[in-house]
N, C-alpha and C positions, 0 to 999 in steps of 0.2 A: 507455551504449550509444549510438553515433551513430544518427541517423535522418535520413531524407529525406522530403520531402512525398509522394513516390511510395509510401512505406510505407503511406500512409493514403488512397490514391486511392479516390475514391468515398465517402470518409468525411466526417466533420464536424469542424470545428475550433471549439472552445468556449473563449473567453478572457474573463478579467476577474477581479475580486476573488473569492476563494474562501472559503467557510465550510467548515471541517473538521467532518465528521459523526462519523467514527471513523478508525481507522488506515488504511483503504483506501477511504474514500468522501468525496467532496467535493460541494459544491453551488456552482455558478457561475450567477448570474442565475436562481436557483430550479431549475436543471437538475441533477439528481443524476448523479454520475459515479463509477463504480466503477473503481479503479485496476487496469488490466489486468495479469494475470500474477502478482499477489501476493495474499496472504491474511494480514491482520493479526489479532491477537487481538481477540475481541469486547469491547465496553466492560464487560460484566459478568464477563469472564474474569479469573481470578487465575492467577498462575504462582508458582513458588517460587525463591528465591535464598538460598543459605546457610541453608536450612531455614526461611526466613521467607516467608510469602505476601505478594504485592504485586499491585497492579492493573496487569497488563501491558497490558490493553486501553486503560486511560486513559493509560498511559505512551506507547503507540504513537500515540494521538491527539495528545498534547502534543508529541511529537517531530515529527509531520507539521506541526503548527501552527508549530513553531519553524523548520522548513525553509522554509515559505512566508513567514513573518514579515511579513504584510500586503502582500506584493508580488503583482502580478497573476500569474495562472496561465494557461497555454495547454495545452489538452488536445486530442489528436487521437484521434478515435474512429472505429472501423470497424464497430461493431456495438452492439446493445443486449442487456442480459441479460433474464432472465424477469421482472424487476421493473420494466422500462422504463428502467433506468439506462443511460446511455452507458458503454460499456466502453472505457477510453482510457489512452493513455500521456500523462502530464502533466509539464509542465516549468515551471520558475520561474527568474527571473534570467537569467543568461547561458547557459541551456540545461541547467540541472541537472535530470536525470531523477528526478522524485520517486519513481517506482515503484522504480527501481534503488537509490536512496539508502535507502529504507525497508528493503529486504532487506539491503543491505550493512551497515547499522548494527544489524541484528538486531531491528528493530521489526516485521517481517513476514517471512513465509516466501515463497519462490518457490512459486507455485501450479502445481506441475509437472504436475498432472492436465490443465491447460488450456494451459500454455505452458512452454517451456524458456528463455524470454528472460532470466530472472534466476537461472539455476542457478549460474553462476560467482560472482555476488555472494553467494548463499547459502553456497556452499562457503567463501568467504573469511570470512564472518561466523561460521560454525560453527567454523572452524579457530581464529579469534581469540577465540572465546567472547564475542561481542558480544550485548548485549540479551538476548533470550529464550534464546539459546544459552549464556548464563552461568548456567544453572540448569535447572529442570525445568518443562516445559509440555506441554499437549496441543496438537496442531496444531489451528488454529481450526476446521477442518471437523469434526474429531473432537469438539471441545467442543460445536459446534452439534448434532451427532447425539445426543450424550448428554443434551442438554437437552430433546430432543423426547420 
């Protein structure tokens, strides 16, 4: 999804080497960043594919790490969440939207409760049976609720 700097007017730009915390959270210069508009499986979450359980939370984390591949990340944040993390759209390389790519490859869902930004990417992933859409899973927010 193309963006312009005006999309983040009044916001904050955070750039640098990123450490992947999980499939939808990064750290840049010790600043926690939640990828806006997406929700990835929790690290402790398992999904099923062909009747076999697998760690979809760890798979999402590894996929995000592979997208970044040690390159600097630039995140544009317009707000913070209740945990003090910057909520941001993040990019790597020649403008690859990490948020969109995670949803498009089925490693996260579009968090439609908060944003419709990645609804089209989710439809494509679901239709193609990519990632978590190639099996059974609980939506991450449902998984978190059940664990409480």
